[in-house]
N, C-alpha and C positions, 0 to 999 in steps of 0.2 A: 431604072425603078420609078413609080410615083408613090407617094402615100400621104397622109393627112397634115395638115401645119402644126407643128408642135405647139400647139394652144391646149392649153393640160384643161381637165376635167377636174372642176370642184365637185366635192362630194354634197350633195344637198346634207347628209346627217353630221360629218364629221370636219366639212370645210377643207379635206387633203386634199390637195394638187395632184392629181393621179395623170399617167400617160394615158395619150390618147386610142392606144389601145386595148386599153380598161372596159371592161364591163361592168366590172364590180369594183367597187373603193379596195384600196392596196390595206386600207388599216380594219373597217368597219364593217366590210362585205356587202354595205348600200349597194342597189343599182345606179349605175350613175344616168345623166341626162347625156345623149351623144345626138342629141339635134342640133346642138348648137357647131357641131363638124360640117354638119349637110352644108353649108352657110359658107364652109372656108375652103378656096380654092386650093386643089392640091401641089403642089410642088416639090421639087425633084429633094432626095432623102439620100444618104449614104445608107447603101444597104449596109455593109459592117455593121453600121451604130442601130440599124434597128435588127440583126440576127443577135448583137450584143444584146439590144435592150430583152427578145424575146426569151434568147435562155436565160436572163437573170431571174425574167416572171417564168419562167418554166424549171428552174432549178427544182432537183425535187428534195434538196439538203433543203431549202429553203422554206420550199413547201410544209416539209415536216415539220422544221420547226415554227412556224407560225403555228403549224396544230398544235403543236404540245403547247405551245404559249398560250392559245387561247384556250386549249382543254382546263391543263392547271389552272388558269386564271377563275375560271366557269366553277372550278372544283373549290380554290380556296375560298370564293365567293359562297357558294353553298355552306361549307363548313364555317364560313362566320356566320351567315341565318342562323346557322342551325346552334351552334353553340349560344348564339344570343339568346333566341327561343327557351334554350335551355336553363339558360341565365333567371330571364323572365320571373319564371313557375315555379324554380325553386325558391324555398322559405329565408328570410335572410336568418343570418347565423347570429346567434347570443339571444334571440326570443325570449322569454321566459314563458313558464308554462301559464295554460290557460288558469285562471282563478274562477272557483267555485266558493256559493254561499258564503263572499268574505263580509263583512258587519260596513255599513256605510261609512266611511271616515270622514267625519263634519271638519274636511279643512276647510271649505268655503265660511261655515263661523267663526273659526280660529281667525281665518282676514278679517273677517265681519269686526269680532272685538275688538283685535290691534286696531285697527280704524275707529270705533267708538270711544277708546279709554287712550289714544297716542301711545303703547306699549312701548319703553326705548328695546324691548328685548326683541331680539329678527327671531322672524321664524323660520323653522328650517324645514324641511320636507324631504324626503328621501323621494327618489325617483317611484319604489314601490309605493309608498304611500299613493305618492299621485295616481299611478297605476288602477291603485285600489278603486280612488274617486271615481277615477274614468267608467272604470268596471260599470260601476254601480248607477253614475249619472249616464251610460247610455244604454245597461237596461230598461230606464225608465223613460228611454227616448228613443225607442223602437221604431215608432209610425212615422219619425222624422229620419232617421239612418237609413231605413231601408227602401232607398226609391229604387234601383235599377239592382244592383247585386245586394246580396242579403250583407247586414252591417255584423260582424261577429265582436272584433275587439279593436280597440285603439290603445298602443302602447307605447309608455313615453322612455326616452333614456335622455341624460343629464352629461353633457363634454363641458368643457374648459370653455363659456360662453355659446354658447351652441346647444340645444334642444333638438331634439332628434323626435319626431314621430310618426311611426309606424301602424298602419290601417290593415289590418285582415278582412276579407270578403268573400262571403263564399259564393258559389255558382254551380247548382247539383252536388253538392256534398265534398265539391274541388275548393281550397280556400290560393286565394290570389292576395298579392300583399305591395302595398306601393308604401314609401318612405321620403318622408321632406325632412330635410336640416335645415334651422331656422336660428339665426344669430340674435338675440331677442333681447331689444332694449326698453328702459323703464324711464320716459323725461318728463317733468312735468306735466302729469299726468296722462300722457300718451305712450300707449305699449306697442309700438312698432318690431316689426321683424327683417330683415334681409336674407335672401333664399341663399344657402350655401350649395345647391344641391339635393341629391335625392338618389332612390333605386326605384327598380322595378322592379320586385322578387329579392334577386344578388347583383341585377343587371345595374352599372352606375350611372348615372345618368348626368349629366353638366349643368350646372346654373343656369346658365344661357338658356337650355330650355324648360330644364324642371318649373322656371318659372311661369311656364304655361302650362304647369300641369297642375295647380292648385285649384282648378273644378274640382279634384280627385278627392280633394280634403273639404269642401263648401258645405255639404252637410255634417260631419263633424266640427267645423267653424260653428256655425248657423246654432247648434246644441250646447258649444262650451265661451258663446259670445255673452251672456249673464254674469256668468266666472270672469272670461279676461276684462269687464268692465269695473267688477269688483278687484278685480290684480291692480288693474291701474289707478285705481284710489290710494295705492302705496306710493311711500317717497323714494324706497328704490327695491331694484332686483337683480341677484347674481346668482348666475349658473355655473355649477363647477361640478366635475364629476361624482356623482352619482346624489345628487342637491341640491335643491333651489331654493333659496334666500331672501325673503321678503323682509322687506324695514317698514316701520309705520311712520306716517307723519308726527316727528315732536310736536307735545303738548306746547303753544308759544306760552312763553311769562309773562304776565300781563304789571308792569313796574306799578308800583304806589309813586302817587303825585308829590315829590317835594313838597315839601313843609313851606 
């Protein structure tokens, strides 16, 4: 009995080496290119080997197991995608209620006064005070913030060394949330930050990916740029749970010349 040489057929999709009898890939199911076999001279092959190989290929148990495996893989993949989408559209946990008609918190005036007077007393602001301030700033800058989705609010929460900013936007009455976590540094008049990750809704995003998502907050950063420059004039910044502490540059003492 004659058959084709045992040259393997490489799958064009997954590169799996398949038996020459196969039409479709053993692993991914892609159609194999059998044109190369036409150029191979036939040779004698043991019929028992051919029969054993065909029996393995047509074994109902293996075919059934492979079918179950692919079905379960699709089911798990579909469930994972559905779970991720649900998490993306759920609001983050622990967000405060929306504020309404709050008197403007003049935090920037306190910072300016501390800078001008070189006040030795540190300024401490709670996250509630900062959120009230952000609410009023955003309310006066809606034209800048409302680019694609309607800007609803920005919420800040403080943890040890980390500032977390959550932005809520809405589309046709449906809210979407995205959060960034930043480790903030103030040194030599430069305010900088290091991305520590974030979330879309409740779906966690790795820092390596989240650093490319800064465009989601670009309009908010533009609005807050004058306040960022003001904070940069302070001598120190500390972030603790529920509070941020700013320290002004101490007034330099001029020594009188000795007689």
